[in-house]
C-alpha positions as CSV (number, residue, x, y, z in Angstrom):
1,X,0.0,0.0,0.0
2,X,1.3,3.4,-0.9
3,X,1.9,6.0,1.9
4,X,0.9,9.5,1.1
5,X,4.0,11.0,2.6
6,X,6.1,9.0,0.1
7,X,4.1,9.8,-3.0
8,X,4.7,12.7,-5.4
9,X,1.6,14.3,-6.7
10,X,3.4,16.5,-9.1
11,X,1.4,16.8,-12.3
12,X,-1.2,14.5,-11.0
13,X,-4.9,14.9,-10.4
14,X,-6.1,13.3,-7.1
15,X,-9.7,12.7,-6.2
16,X,-10.0,12.7,-2.4
17,X,-12.9,11.4,-0.2
18,X,-13.1,13.7,2.8
19,X,-15.6,14.0,5.6
20,X,-17.1,17.4,5.5
21,X,-20.3,16.3,7.2
22,X,-20.1,19.3,9.5
23,X,-22.8,20.9,11.7
24,X,-24.5,23.9,10.3
25,X,-26.5,26.7,12.0
26,X,-30.2,26.0,11.3
27,X,-30.9,29.7,10.5
28,X,-27.8,30.9,8.7
29,X,-26.5,27.6,7.3
30,X,-23.0,28.6,8.4
31,X,-20.5,26.0,9.7
32,X,-20.6,25.9,13.5
33,X,-17.7,23.4,14.0
34,X,-14.9,23.1,11.4
35,X,-12.9,20.3,13.1
36,X,-13.5,17.9,10.2
37,X,-12.5,20.5,7.6
38,X,-9.3,21.2,9.4
39,X,-8.6,17.5,9.7
40,X,-8.5,17.3,5.9
41,X,-6.0,20.2,5.4
42,X,-2.7,18.2,5.6
43,X,-3.8,15.9,2.8
44,X,-5.0,18.7,0.6
45,X,-1.9,20.8,1.2
46,X,0.4,17.9,0.5
47,X,-1.1,17.3,-2.9
48,X,-1.2,21.0,-4.0
49,X,2.3,21.8,-2.6
50,X,3.6,18.8,-4.6
51,X,2.2,20.4,-7.7
52,X,-0.9,18.3,-8.1
53,X,-4.6,19.3,-8.1
54,X,-7.4,18.1,-5.8
55,X,-11.0,17.1,-6.4
56,X,-12.8,16.8,-3.1
57,X,-15.8,14.5,-2.5
58,X,-18.0,14.5,0.6
59,X,-21.5,13.9,2.0
60,X,-23.4,16.2,4.3
61,X,-26.4,14.9,6.3
62,X,-28.9,12.4,5.0
63,X,-30.6,14.0,2.0
64,X,-33.4,12.4,0.1
65,X,-32.2,13.6,-3.4
66,X,-30.8,17.1,-4.1
67,X,-31.8,19.4,-1.2
68,X,-30.4,22.9,-0.7
69,X,-30.2,22.6,3.0
70,X,-27.7,19.7,2.5
71,X,-25.6,21.5,0.0
72,X,-21.8,21.6,0.6
73,X,-21.7,25.3,-0.4
74,X,-21.4,26.5,3.2
75,X,-18.2,24.6,3.5
76,X,-16.5,26.7,0.7
77,X,-15.7,29.9,2.7
78,X,-14.4,28.0,5.6
79,X,-12.2,25.8,3.4
80,X,-11.0,28.8,1.4
81,X,-10.0,30.6,4.6
82,X,-8.0,27.6,5.9
83,X,-6.3,27.0,2.5
84,X,-5.7,30.6,1.8
85,X,-6.9,30.2,-1.8
86,X,-10.0,30.1,-4.0
87,X,-11.8,26.7,-4.1
88,X,-13.9,25.9,-7.1
89,X,-17.4,24.3,-6.7
90,X,-19.2,21.9,-9.0
91,X,-23.0,22.0,-8.3
92,X,-23.5,18.4,-9.3
93,X,-20.9,15.7,-8.4
94,X,-21.9,13.7,-11.5
95,X,-23.0,16.5,-13.8
96,X,-21.5,18.3,-16.7
97,X,-20.0,21.0,-14.4
98,X,-18.1,18.4,-12.4
99,X,-16.7,16.7,-15.6
100,X,-15.6,20.0,-17.2
101,X,-14.2,21.6,-14.1
102,X,-12.3,18.4,-13.2
103,X,-10.8,18.2,-16.7
104,X,-9.7,21.9,-16.6
105,X,-8.2,21.8,-13.1
106,X,-4.6,23.1,-13.0
107,X,-1.8,22.2,-10.6
108,X,-2.3,23.7,-7.2
109,X,-6.1,24.2,-7.7
110,X,-8.8,22.7,-5.6
111,X,-12.4,21.6,-6.6
112,X,-15.2,20.7,-4.3
113,X,-18.0,18.5,-5.7
114,X,-21.6,18.8,-4.5
115,X,-22.9,16.3,-1.9
116,X,-22.4,12.8,-3.2
117,X,-25.4,11.6,-1.2
118,X,-27.7,13.6,-3.5
119,X,-27.4,10.3,-5.5
120,X,-28.9,7.1,-3.8
121,X,-26.2,5.1,-5.5
122,X,-23.6,6.5,-3.1
123,X,-25.1,4.6,-0.2
124,X,-26.3,1.8,-2.4
125,X,-29.7,1.4,-0.8
126,X,-32.6,1.0,-3.1
127,X,-36.0,2.5,-2.2
128,X,-38.6,-0.1,-1.9
129,X,-42.3,-0.1,-0.9
130,X,-43.1,-1.7,2.4
131,X,-44.9,-4.5,0.7
132,X,-42.0,-5.5,-1.6
133,X,-41.5,-9.2,-2.0
134,X,-38.2,-11.0,-1.3
135,X,-37.7,-11.4,-5.0
136,X,-38.3,-7.7,-5.7
137,X,-35.9,-6.8,-2.9
138,X,-33.2,-9.1,-4.3
139,X,-33.6,-7.7,-7.8
140,X,-33.5,-4.0,-6.5
141,X,-30.4,-4.7,-4.5
142,X,-28.6,-6.3,-7.5
143,X,-29.6,-3.4,-9.8
144,X,-28.5,-0.8,-7.2
145,X,-25.1,-2.6,-6.9
146,X,-24.6,-2.1,-10.6
147,X,-25.6,1.5,-10.4
148,X,-23.3,2.1,-7.4
149,X,-20.4,0.7,-9.4
150,X,-21.3,3.0,-12.4
151,X,-21.3,6.0,-10.1
152,X,-17.9,5.1,-8.6
153,X,-16.5,4.6,-12.1
154,X,-17.7,7.9,-13.3
155,X,-16.2,9.8,-10.4
156,X,-12.9,7.8,-10.7
157,X,-12.6,9.0,-14.3
158,X,-12.1,12.5,-13.1
159,X,-8.6,11.7,-11.7
160,X,-5.6,9.5,-11.8
161,X,-5.1,9.0,-8.1
162,X,-7.6,8.1,-5.4
163,X,-7.1,9.1,-1.7
164,X,-9.5,8.2,1.1
165,X,-9.2,10.5,4.0
166,X,-12.7,10.2,5.4
167,X,-12.4,8.0,8.5
168,X,-15.9,8.9,9.7
169,X,-17.4,7.0,6.8
170,X,-14.9,4.2,6.6
171,X,-17.4,1.7,8.1
172,X,-19.8,2.3,5.2
173,X,-19.7,0.3,2.0
174,X,-20.5,3.4,-0.2
175,X,-19.5,4.2,-3.7
176,X,-16.9,6.8,-2.8
177,X,-15.5,4.9,0.2
178,X,-15.4,1.3,-0.7
179,X,-16.0,0.9,-4.5
180,X,-13.9,3.7,-6.2
181,X,-10.5,2.1,-5.3
182,X,-11.3,-0.7,-7.7
183,X,-11.0,1.7,-10.6
184,X,-7.4,2.7,-9.9
185,X,-4.0,0.8,-10.0
186,X,-2.8,-0.4,-6.6
187,X,0.0,2.1,-6.7
188,X,-2.4,5.0,-7.2
189,X,-4.6,4.4,-4.1
190,X,-3.8,5.4,-0.6
191,X,-5.1,6.9,2.7
192,X,-4.8,10.5,3.6
193,X,-2.9,11.8,6.6
194,X,-6.1,11.8,8.8
195,X,-7.0,8.1,8.3
196,X,-3.4,7.1,8.8
197,X,-3.2,8.9,12.1
198,X,-6.6,7.5,13.2
199,X,-5.4,3.9,12.4
200,X,-2.1,4.5,14.1
201,X,-3.8,5.7,17.3
202,X,-6.3,2.8,17.4
203,X,-3.7,0.2,16.5
204,X,-1.5,1.5,19.3
205,X,-4.4,1.1,21.8
206,X,-5.4,-2.3,20.5
207,X,-2.1,-3.9,19.8
208,X,0.6,-1.8,21.5
209,X,-0.9,-0.6,24.7
210,X,1.3,-0.1,27.8
211,X,-0.1,-1.4,31.1
212,X,-2.2,-0.7,33.0
213,X,-4.8,-0.2,30.2
214,X,-8.0,1.4,31.2
215,X,-11.2,1.7,29.0
216,X,-13.9,4.1,30.1
217,X,-17.3,3.3,28.5
218,X,-20.2,5.7,28.9
219,X,-23.4,6.5,27.1
220,X,-27.0,5.4,27.4
221,X,-27.2,1.7,26.4
222,X,-25.2,-1.4,27.1
223,X,-26.5,-2.8,23.8
224,X,-24.7,0.0,21.9
225,X,-21.4,-0.9,23.4
226,X,-21.6,-4.7,24.0
227,X,-19.3,-5.7,21.1
228,X,-16.7,-3.2,22.1
229,X,-16.9,-4.2,25.7
230,X,-16.5,-7.8,24.9
231,X,-13.5,-7.1,22.7
232,X,-11.9,-4.9,25.3
233,X,-12.3,-7.5,28.1
234,X,-9.6,-9.5,26.3
235,X,-7.3,-6.5,26.3
236,X,-7.8,-4.2,29.3
237,X,-6.8,-4.2,32.9
238,X,-9.5,-1.8,34.0
239,X,-13.0,-1.2,32.7
240,X,-14.9,1.8,33.9
241,X,-18.7,1.9,33.2
242,X,-20.6,5.2,33.4
243,X,-23.5,7.0,31.9
244,X,-27.0,5.7,31.5
245,X,-25.9,2.1,31.0
246,X,-24.8,2.2,34.7
247,X,-28.3,1.5,35.9
248,X,-28.8,-1.6,33.8
249,X,-25.8,-3.1,35.7
250,X,-27.0,-1.8,39.1
251,X,-30.6,-3.2,38.6
252,X,-29.2,-6.5,37.4
253,X,-27.4,-6.8,40.8
254,X,-30.6,-6.0,42.7
255,X,-30.0,-2.3,43.2
256,X,-32.7,0.4,43.4
257,X,-32.6,2.8,40.4
258,X,-35.9,4.7,40.6
259,X,-36.9,5.7,37.1
260,X,-33.3,5.8,35.7
261,X,-32.7,4.6,32.2
262,X,-32.6,0.8,32.1
263,X,-32.6,-1.9,29.4
264,X,-34.8,-4.4,31.0
265,X,-34.0,-7.0,28.4
266,X,-30.2,-6.6,29.0
267,X,-30.1,-7.4,32.7
268,X,-28.7,-10.9,32.1
269,X,-26.2,-9.5,29.6
270,X,-25.0,-7.1,32.3
271,X,-24.5,-10.0,34.7
272,X,-22.6,-11.9,32.0
273,X,-20.2,-9.0,31.5
274,X,-19.6,-8.8,35.2
275,X,-18.8,-12.5,35.3
276,X,-16.6,-12.3,32.2
277,X,-14.6,-9.5,33.8
278,X,-14.0,-11.6,36.8
279,X,-12.9,-14.6,34.7
280,X,-10.5,-12.5,32.7
281,X,-9.2,-10.7,35.9
282,X,-10.4,-7.3,34.6
283,X,-11.1,-4.8,37.3
284,X,-14.7,-3.6,36.5
285,X,-15.6,-0.3,38.1
286,X,-19.2,1.0,38.4
287,X,-20.2,4.3,39.9
288,X,-20.7,4.3,43.7
289,X,-22.9,7.4,43.9
290,X,-25.4,9.0,41.6
291,X,-26.5,12.6,41.0
292,X,-30.2,12.3,40.4
293,X,-32.9,14.6,39.0
294,X,-36.6,14.5,39.4
295,X,-37.0,15.2,35.7
296,X,-34.9,15.0,32.6
297,X,-34.4,18.7,32.7
298,X,-31.5,21.0,33.4
299,X,-33.7,22.8,35.9
300,X,-34.7,19.6,37.7
301,X,-34.4,19.3,41.5
302,X,-31.3,17.1,42.4
303,X,-30.4,14.6,45.0
304,X,-27.2,12.7,45.7
305,X,-27.5,9.0,46.7
306,X,-25.7,5.8,46.6
307,X,-25.9,4.5,43.0
308,X,-28.0,1.5,44.1
309,X,-30.4,3.6,46.3
310,X,-32.1,6.0,43.8
311,X,-35.5,6.9,45.2
312,X,-38.7,6.3,43.3
313,X,-39.6,9.1,41.0
314,X,-35.9,10.1,40.6
315,X,-33.5,9.3,37.8
316,X,-29.7,9.0,37.8
317,X,-28.3,11.6,35.4
318,X,-24.6,11.9,36.4
319,X,-22.0,10.2,38.5
320,X,-21.4,11.7,42.0
321,X,-18.2,13.0,43.6
322,X,-17.2,9.7,45.2
323,X,-17.4,8.0,41.7
324,X,-15.3,10.8,40.3
325,X,-12.6,10.2,43.0
326,X,-12.7,6.4,42.4
327,X,-12.5,6.7,38.6
328,X,-9.9,9.5,38.6
329,X,-7.6,7.4,40.9
330,X,-7.8,4.5,38.4
331,X,-7.2,6.8,35.4
332,X,-4.2,8.5,37.2
333,X,-2.4,5.2,37.5
334,X,-3.0,4.1,33.8
335,X,-0.6,4.1,31.0
336,X,-3.1,3.6,28.2
337,X,-6.6,5.1,28.2
338,X,-9.5,4.7,25.9
339,X,-12.6,6.9,26.5
340,X,-15.9,6.5,24.6
341,X,-19.1,8.0,26.0
342,X,-20.1,10.5,28.7
343,X,-20.6,9.8,32.4
344,X,-23.9,11.6,32.5
345,X,-26.3,13.9,30.5
346,X,-23.4,16.1,29.5
347,X,-25.5,18.4,27.3
348,X,-27.2,19.6,30.5
349,X,-24.9,21.9,32.5
350,X,-26.2,20.6,35.9
351,X,-25.4,17.0,35.0
352,X,-22.1,17.6,33.1
353,X,-19.7,17.7,36.0
354,X,-18.9,14.0,36.1
355,X,-18.0,13.9,32.4
356,X,-15.9,17.1,32.8
357,X,-14.0,15.7,35.7
358,X,-13.2,12.5,33.8
359,X,-11.9,14.6,30.9
360,X,-9.6,16.5,33.2
361,X,-8.4,13.3,34.9
362,X,-7.5,11.8,31.4
363,X,-5.6,15.0,30.5
364,X,-3.7,14.9,33.8
365,X,-2.8,11.3,33.2
366,X,-1.7,12.1,29.7
367,X,0.6,14.8,30.9
368,X,2.3,12.2,33.1
369,X,3.0,10.0,30.1
370,X,-0.2,8.0,29.4
371,X,-1.4,7.5,25.9
372,X,-5.1,8.6,25.6
373,X,-7.5,8.0,22.8
374,X,-10.8,9.9,22.9
375,X,-13.8,8.9,20.6
376,X,-17.5,9.4,20.5
377,X,-19.4,12.7,20.2
378,X,-19.9,13.7,23.8
379,X,-16.5,12.5,24.9
380,X,-14.9,14.6,22.1
381,X,-17.2,17.5,23.0
382,X,-16.2,17.3,26.7
383,X,-12.5,17.5,25.8
384,X,-13.1,20.3,23.4
385,X,-15.4,22.3,25.6
386,X,-12.9,22.2,28.4
387,X,-10.0,23.2,26.2
388,X,-8.2,19.9,26.7
389,X,-7.9,18.8,23.0
390,X,-4.1,19.5,23.1
391,X,-3.7,17.7,26.4
392,X,-4.8,14.3,25.3
393,X,-2.9,12.1,22.9
394,X,-5.5,11.6,20.1
395,X,-9.1,12.7,19.5
396,X,-10.9,10.5,16.9
397,X,-13.1,12.1,14.2
398,X,-15.0,8.9,13.6
399,X,-17.7,7.9,16.1
400,X,-19.2,4.8,14.5
401,X,-16.1,4.0,12.5
402,X,-14.0,4.0,15.6
403,X,-16.4,1.8,17.5
404,X,-16.5,-0.8,14.8
405,X,-12.7,-0.8,14.3
406,X,-12.2,-1.2,18.1
407,X,-14.8,-4.0,18.1
408,X,-12.5,-5.9,15.7
409,X,-14.7,-5.4,12.6
410,X,-13.2,-4.9,9.2
411,X,-14.2,-1.5,7.8
412,X,-15.1,-1.5,4.0
413,X,-13.3,1.8,3.4
414,X,-10.1,0.5,5.1
415,X,-10.2,-2.9,3.4
416,X,-10.7,-1.2,0.0
417,X,-7.4,0.6,0.2
418,X,-5.4,-1.7,2.5
419,X,-6.5,-4.8,0.8
420,X,-7.2,-6.9,3.9
């Protein structure tokens, strides 16, 4: 596999899959967080500085056909500001404008194509009526697969080199992430700098972790993280559980959780995880106290109780101070740290303190030599909000993709380039 740092793009036209699926202000349609745009800059700059030109492909949102509110036009001024140059824009990724502008592109120039998801072929999912028969479904899927390949081929014809730098969509078998690589010689396909850094960080945690290795799993549901937890039980020394999934574990052990979030059908699963942790000699840490609210509201009344003594009518919405002390102590003594998911309802200020405290504990451990990998929307938001991004080792840009990679799954976008 070619490495981008070793490749010369002089005189070459590169088509690059980036992830510009950025949040937009609902009124002004301006970009509110440009993290993903900034993440693509090293790859774009490498190509143009070599003397090549760049055609950028991305999706934004989940449009149902061409829709103005999902246009990539708002990305243009932000991208131009960061690159310090004009960026051309094709208003249809497969249209005449894209073909002509790609053909006319000169060394050092950058072209952004309109949202690739304006075409259903990108995702490769046929639209079927609810009453479609199995035969109709099979036929529609086969037809869509052909159309998806045709879309990938048409886009591939714009350039001579293919670069995938969209880690956030690497777990999707889409035309621009998993099919396009087939249309280029093996020595003309590669990952961009962002994907390479993502893979290096995750492989370091999975295969080169220093001990003790601590994983911190938060979020609402055990079911969302079960595959990741099971994979990590074979690797970690400590597993910290927080967030809404806490109360499924607590109820499974006979605790009182009031009206806290609980997956009633996952109580046995929670007990199984506890037993597996014991078998594998993994230290499993659950919160010991709970900050509760009498409503799912930032203005709710609060109470602090033992985690297994939440009163009726109350719900656990954050970890308490004793849990923070316990978790922070474990984190402080760790050499490798993986964090995915908040400790509470982080979006509500009143119930964000536990998550914030864990973010600071990880930053402190990192400053003492630990390697820390942060992934998942709220975990990343907590690190960013508290100005700790530069105090942790790596912040992943891919939520779902990171989860699946850490679960041990093969990601279509990675396999397409790496050939595994």
